[in-house]
N, C-alpha and C positions, 0 to 999 in steps of 0.2 A: 405199146408195145405188145408182141402177138401172146397170148396166153396156149399155152401148154398143157397136157395133162398129167404136168408134175406141180408139187407144192408150189405155191404161187411166189414166198418169202425164196427157194430157189433160184424164180425169175427173177426177182425181182432184185436180188444179191447181185446175180449174173451182169444184169443191165447197170449198175450201179459202177462192178468190175468194170464193165466195157469202157464207160463213160467214164471213170479215172484214166484206164486205163488212154484216152486221149488228150488226157490232160483237161478236162470239161471241169474238176475241178484244184483248186490250189490248195497246198498245204494250211491247214490249219481255218476253215472256213468252215463254218458252223452251218447245219443240217438245220434250214424250216423245212419239220418234217408232212408238216398241214399242206405249203406250198410242193412238198416234193411227190407226195400223195397223190393230187391233183393234177400235176405234171406226168405222170406213169398213170395215170383211171385206177386207183387200189385203195381201199381202202387205209387208215392207218396201223392195223392189226397188223398184217405180214406185211408191211414196210417196218415197222419198230422188230419183227424175229427178225426180219433181213438186215438190219442193224445191229443187231446184239449180236447177230454172228460173225462180223464184218470187227464190229467190235473184240471178237474174242481173238479172232485171225489178228490183229492190232490194228489194222485195216483203218480205225474208226477211234476215238478218245470219247469215252462216256462221261458223265461228269452228274454226280448228284442234282436234279433240279436242274439241268441246263444243258440237258439233250447233249446232243451226238457231235461231232467236227470231225475232219479228215485229219490224221495223226502229222505230227509234223515228222520231218526229217532229215537226217544227219550223216555227211560223209558214212562214219563207223554204221550206220544202218544199210547203206548202201553195200559197203564191201560185203555186208553178216549176208543179205539177203542173197546177192549174186553167190557167195558160197551154198544158201540152201539150196539155188535152182540147183548150180552145179548134182549139185547131189542127188536133187529128185531126177531132175530129167536123165543122171547116169541110171539111177534104179528103173526109169518108164523103163530107159532102153534096152535092159538087159532083163527085164522082165517083158519084154513084144518080142511077139512070133517068129523066131525064125525064118520061116517063109514068109512071109512079110517083109519082113526086112531086104530078106534077098531083093526081093521084087522090087522094094522103091528103091531100090540103091544106085539104081542106072536114075531114075527121076531127079533124085535129089544131089546128082555129080552134075547134070543138065542144070540143074539149079543153079548153084553156087559156083557154076562157070559163065552163067548166064548174067552175073553180075560182081561184075571184079574189083569195082572202083575201089579202090584205098580210101577217098573220102566220101561223101556226100552227109544232105540234111537228116538230121538225124529220125524223121518220118518213117523218110521212103527206105535207113536202111531199115529203122523198126518192119515194115510194111515185106519187106523179101524177108527176111529174118521170119516175122513169125509164118510164114508160107511154106519155111524150109523146116524149122521146126514140128509144125504143127504134121507133118507128113513125115518126118523121122519119128516122133510119137504117135504114130498110125493106128500101127502094130500091137501098143499097149493097153492089152484089157483092165486097168483096175481104172474104173473112173474116181475115184475115189483121189488118188494118185494124180490125176491129171486134173483135178479142181484146187485141189492145192497149190502146183504149179503155176495153175493160173493166177491165184489168188498174189502169191508169192510176185509175180512176175509185172503183177497191177501194181505192187507198192516200189518195183522197183524201179518202174517205169515215173509214178510218181514223183519221183528225185525227179528223175530225169529230167525230166514238162520243166521243172520247178527251176534247174540249176543251169538248163542246156537251154532248154523253147527248142521247140521243133522244129525253126528252122537253121541250125546250127550245126556246123561243118560237125561230123565226127571222122575219129577212124573207124575202117574194118577190114578186115581182113579173111576175103573169100577163100583162100590155100587153107585157112582152119577148117573148113563145111568140106574143101573139098576131102582134106583127107579121109575125114569121117567117112565119107561119102564112099572110099577106099577100102579104106577095110574093113566095111559091111558086105566090102564086093567082093573082098579075098575072100572072106569067112571069119575073120577076126575080129569076132566081137569086141573079146577083152578090150585090147586093142582102138576099136573105136568108140569105148567105152571112156577110156583117155585122154582119147584125142579128144572126147567132148567136153572133156572137164575143162579140160586143158584150153577149149575154146570160150569155157564162160571169164576164167580164169583173169586169159589172156583179155578179153573184150569189160573185164571190170576195171585192167591196169591201166587201160587206153584212158579209160574215162576219169578215173581219179587222176590221172596225167595229164589231162589234158583243163581240167577243173580247180587242178591246184594252178 
């Protein structure tokens, strides 16, 4: 894990979220702090600070005398997390630099059209969607908001990886991404924000429908 000029606990937190995002940890998994600290090449103190932060965000559960474990998930939690991400990404879009949005809109449209598949494996969808959403929010100046979005998304994916699996075929609607990009191209930020919310809500319903 590369060491940067930022608090070590923040780097550890982000590394754990990346691993969670990949599906490396299953819900209910207990954390062996000594083993994890050795694997990451860090001391127990910054690791524990990162774990406490993640527990406060709901990603982990802590129990007096029993340490930490990755929190179980439920369909209701997944629905609530989707609603939160939709609201947070809408806020990030609304506070983004208008000049930046206008500049990236053609690329957003191009990316959406490059992946028109209606059904694809979950890991493939996530890879393309991450690229698209990262570009969409690249003009947001609020780093705390972006970190919060990353954290909540990790919780969503913990659920998806657990119940659907990386290779599960899932539905995807490229037209929804195109709609957001087209509204940005036309300069209609409110309409683009509504389209973004719709994309998250519709994606949630597609996932819930499949799991039912």
